[in-house]
GUPA-785473 format. One record per residue (C-alpha): x, y, z; residue in three letters. Coordinates in steps of 0.25 Angstrom, whole numbers, m for minus. Example, Ala and Ser with C-alpha at 12.3 -4.5 7.8 and 13.67 -1.06 7.14 Angstrom:
REM residues 2
px py pz type
49 m18 31 Ala
55 m4 29 Ser
//
This chain:
REM residues 329
px py pz type
740 425 149 Met
746 436 139 Asp
735 445 133 Val
738 451 119 Val
730 462 114 Thr
728 462 98 Gly
733 454 87 Trp
744 463 81 Arg
758 464 87 Asp
756 452 95 Val
768 449 104 Pro
777 438 98 Thr
775 429 110 Gln
760 429 109 Ala
760 424 95 Lys
760 409 90 Gly
750 405 101 Ala
738 396 100 Val
726 405 101 Leu
711 403 104 Ala
703 414 97 Ile
689 418 101 Gly
681 428 109 Asn
680 418 121 Phe
669 426 128 Asp
667 418 141 Gly
679 409 138 Val
669 398 140 His
672 383 139 Arg
671 383 124 Gly
681 394 123 His
690 387 134 Gln
691 375 124 Ala
696 384 113 Val
706 392 122 Leu
710 379 129 Gly
713 373 116 Arg
723 385 112 Ala
729 384 126 Arg
732 369 124 Asp
737 370 110 Leu
746 380 115 Gly
752 371 126 Lys
753 360 116 Ala
761 368 106 Thr
769 376 115 Gly
762 389 111 Lys
755 400 118 Arg
740 399 119 Ser
730 411 119 Gly
717 417 115 Ala
712 428 106 Val
700 436 110 Val
693 448 105 Phe
690 461 111 Glu
679 466 111 Pro
670 454 109 His
666 454 94 Pro
651 456 98 Arg
655 468 106 Glu
662 474 94 Phe
651 471 84 Phe
639 475 93 Ala
645 485 103 Pro
631 490 106 Asp
626 476 111 Gln
632 472 124 Pro
639 458 123 Phe
639 449 135 Phe
653 446 137 Arg
656 434 146 Leu
671 437 148 Thr
676 451 147 Pro
691 452 142 Leu
697 451 156 Pro
689 439 160 Val
692 432 147 Lys
707 434 148 Leu
706 428 162 Glu
699 416 157 Leu
709 415 145 Leu
720 415 154 Ala
714 404 163 Ala
713 395 151 Ile
728 396 150 Gly
731 404 138 Leu
744 411 136 Asp
739 423 129 Glu
726 430 124 Thr
725 440 112 Phe
714 451 113 Ile
710 455 99 Ile
702 468 97 Asp
689 465 90 Phe
686 477 82 Gly
684 481 68 Ala
697 476 63 Glu
697 462 68 Leu
682 460 65 Ser
685 465 51 Gly
696 454 48 Leu
692 443 39 Thr
693 429 45 Ala
706 427 37 Glu
712 440 41 Arg
709 437 56 Phe
716 424 54 Ala
728 429 47 Thr
730 443 53 Glu
725 441 67 Val
728 426 70 Val
740 423 62 Ala
748 436 61 Lys
743 444 73 Gly
742 433 83 Leu
751 423 77 Gly
743 411 82 Ala
749 398 80 Ser
736 391 82 Gln
721 396 84 Val
710 389 92 Val
696 393 90 Val
682 388 93 Gly
673 381 83 Tyr
664 394 82 Asp
675 404 81 Phe
673 415 70 Thr
682 427 66 Tyr
684 437 55 Gly
675 447 49 Lys
661 443 50 Gly
665 431 59 Arg
667 423 46 Thr
680 415 50 Gly
678 401 55 Thr
687 392 63 Pro
689 383 50 Ala
693 395 42 Glu
703 399 53 Leu
709 386 53 Lys
711 387 38 Ser
717 401 40 Leu
726 396 51 Gly
732 385 42 Ala
735 396 32 Lys
741 406 41 His
748 398 51 Gly
740 395 63 Phe
732 382 67 Arg
717 383 71 Val
711 374 81 Asp
695 374 82 Ile
688 370 95 Val
675 363 93 Glu
663 367 102 Pro
664 364 116 Val
651 359 123 Thr
645 356 137 Asn
634 345 135 Asp
633 349 121 Gly
632 364 123 Val
643 372 116 Val
650 382 125 Phe
648 397 121 Ser
648 411 126 Ser
634 413 121 Ser
629 402 130 Lys
636 407 142 Val
630 421 140 Arg
616 414 139 Asp
618 406 152 His
622 419 159 Leu
610 427 154 Arg
601 416 160 Lys
609 415 173 Gly
614 401 170 Glu
627 402 176 Leu
632 388 177 Glu
628 385 163 Ala
637 398 159 Ala
648 393 168 Ala
647 379 161 Thr
649 386 148 Gln
660 395 153 Leu
668 385 162 Gly
668 395 173 Tyr
658 404 180 Trp
655 417 172 Trp
659 430 179 Arg
659 445 177 Val
670 455 181 Arg
670 469 185 Gly
673 480 195 Lys
664 482 206 Val
655 494 205 Glu
647 502 216 Arg
633 499 216 Gly
621 506 222 Ala
623 499 236 Gly
609 492 236 Arg
616 479 239 Gly
623 484 251 Lys
610 491 256 Gly
604 477 255 Leu
615 471 263 Gly
622 465 250 Phe
633 474 245 Pro
636 470 231 Thr
647 472 221 Val
642 477 208 Asn
648 475 194 Leu
643 480 181 Ala
640 469 171 Leu
646 471 157 Ala
637 475 145 Pro
630 463 140 Gly
633 455 152 Gln
619 450 153 Val
617 439 164 Ile
604 434 171 Ala
599 444 181 His
598 439 196 Gly
606 434 207 Ile
619 426 206 Tyr
629 418 214 Ala
642 424 210 Val
657 423 214 Arg
665 436 214 Val
680 436 212 Glu
689 447 217 His
704 447 217 Lys
705 432 218 Gly
694 430 228 Arg
680 425 226 Arg
667 428 233 Tyr
653 423 233 His
642 432 229 Gly
628 434 225 Ala
626 442 212 Gly
615 450 206 Tyr
613 454 191 Val
602 462 187 Gly
595 476 187 Pro
591 476 202 Arg
576 477 200 Pro
573 479 215 Thr
580 492 214 Phe
574 497 201 Gly
582 490 191 Gly
593 495 182 Gly
605 490 175 Lys
610 476 177 Thr
620 475 188 Val
629 464 194 Leu
629 464 210 Glu
636 454 218 Val
635 452 234 Tyr
648 445 239 Leu
645 435 249 Leu
654 436 262 Asn
662 447 256 Phe
665 461 263 Glu
672 472 255 Gly
671 482 244 Asp
674 477 230 Leu
670 491 223 Tyr
679 493 211 Gly
685 479 212 Glu
685 469 200 Glu
677 457 203 Ile
672 444 195 Asp
658 439 198 Val
657 425 194 Glu
642 420 192 Phe
639 407 198 Ile
624 405 199 Ala
611 413 195 His
603 412 208 Leu
590 419 204 Arg
584 430 194 Asp
583 445 198 Asp
571 449 206 Glu
564 462 210 Asn
562 463 225 Tyr
552 471 232 Pro
561 478 242 Asn
576 478 247 Arg
573 468 258 Glu
568 458 249 Ala
580 459 240 Leu
589 458 252 Ala
583 446 257 Ala
584 439 243 Gln
599 444 242 Met
602 437 255 Gln
596 424 249 Ala
603 426 236 Asp
616 427 243 Cys
614 415 251 Arg
611 407 239 Lys
623 412 231 Ala
632 409 242 Gly
627 395 244 Ala
627 392 229 Leu
641 397 227 Leu
647 389 239 Cys
640 377 233 Met
645 379 219 Ile
659 382 224 Glu
659 368 231 Ala
658 362 217 Ser
659 372 206 Asp
656 366 193 Pro
662 377 185 Ile
676 376 192 Val
678 363 185 His
680 370 172 Phe
695 373 169 Pro
693 388 167 Leu
685 389 179 Ala
696 382 187 Arg
706 392 181 Ala
698 404 185 Leu
696 399 199 Ala
712 398 200 Gly
713 383 197 Gly
722 377 187 Thr
710 373 178 Gly
717 375 164 Leu
//
């Protein structure tokens, strides 16, 4: 997948595409319907297909002092978009200039002249332009005027529940991982470089890898069954999210003990895939009581991961299959 930065001076070969436009945070199953429509329309018309995303997320621009829970930082989002089968993604800077454009100027200057889109696909709730006043219906009218077609995707639901990024965040805050994965179509993950911790886990017989959670990345505290991916290999693990109350508390951390693993991942980039929330965080009277509980947690995490992998409900979704290395899409 080609990645193009900006909407000015776009390479000639990138113009004329069928483009899905949106923030696509999480690239959940509703987003996948929009993106998949663009991909399929491109194939049907012999044109390239792509996505248009905005960086930073508009909420981060308008409220920089309020940490925003991003489900998919840009590198992860680009991998998901590539897995869907798009030919290109445009990354548009969301700043004072773009946010100040009226809906009509966004359609004419960015979509028609800058990107040179032949067709645009948006969700039913897509908004754009200064004050977010632009509607899909208005974009369709502007497209007819300026030479690009507009396809509007209606709400996508599961048992009557509309897929949305907000619902995914709510599920993660409550530790409802399978519900979040049903919305996403894959197990939610975080990515980061392994940092050196205080060594408490090693002292208890459970050396952990430690990752910093991004600002605003608020998920339920407690113990998780997780999978860790590193350089194409996947490991089972027991993860902890919380302030470590047994050791006096502090900032929230993510620590993962890898089952049946030997080695040092310090400084390496890994993905931690959250599969199940096993229990809430607790304060233990001493290190021995904590170590005993950690042994029980690891056994439970290992057994649960083996059981889930025997019949993984999420891997049946096309994007999950593509991420796992299957053909899926």
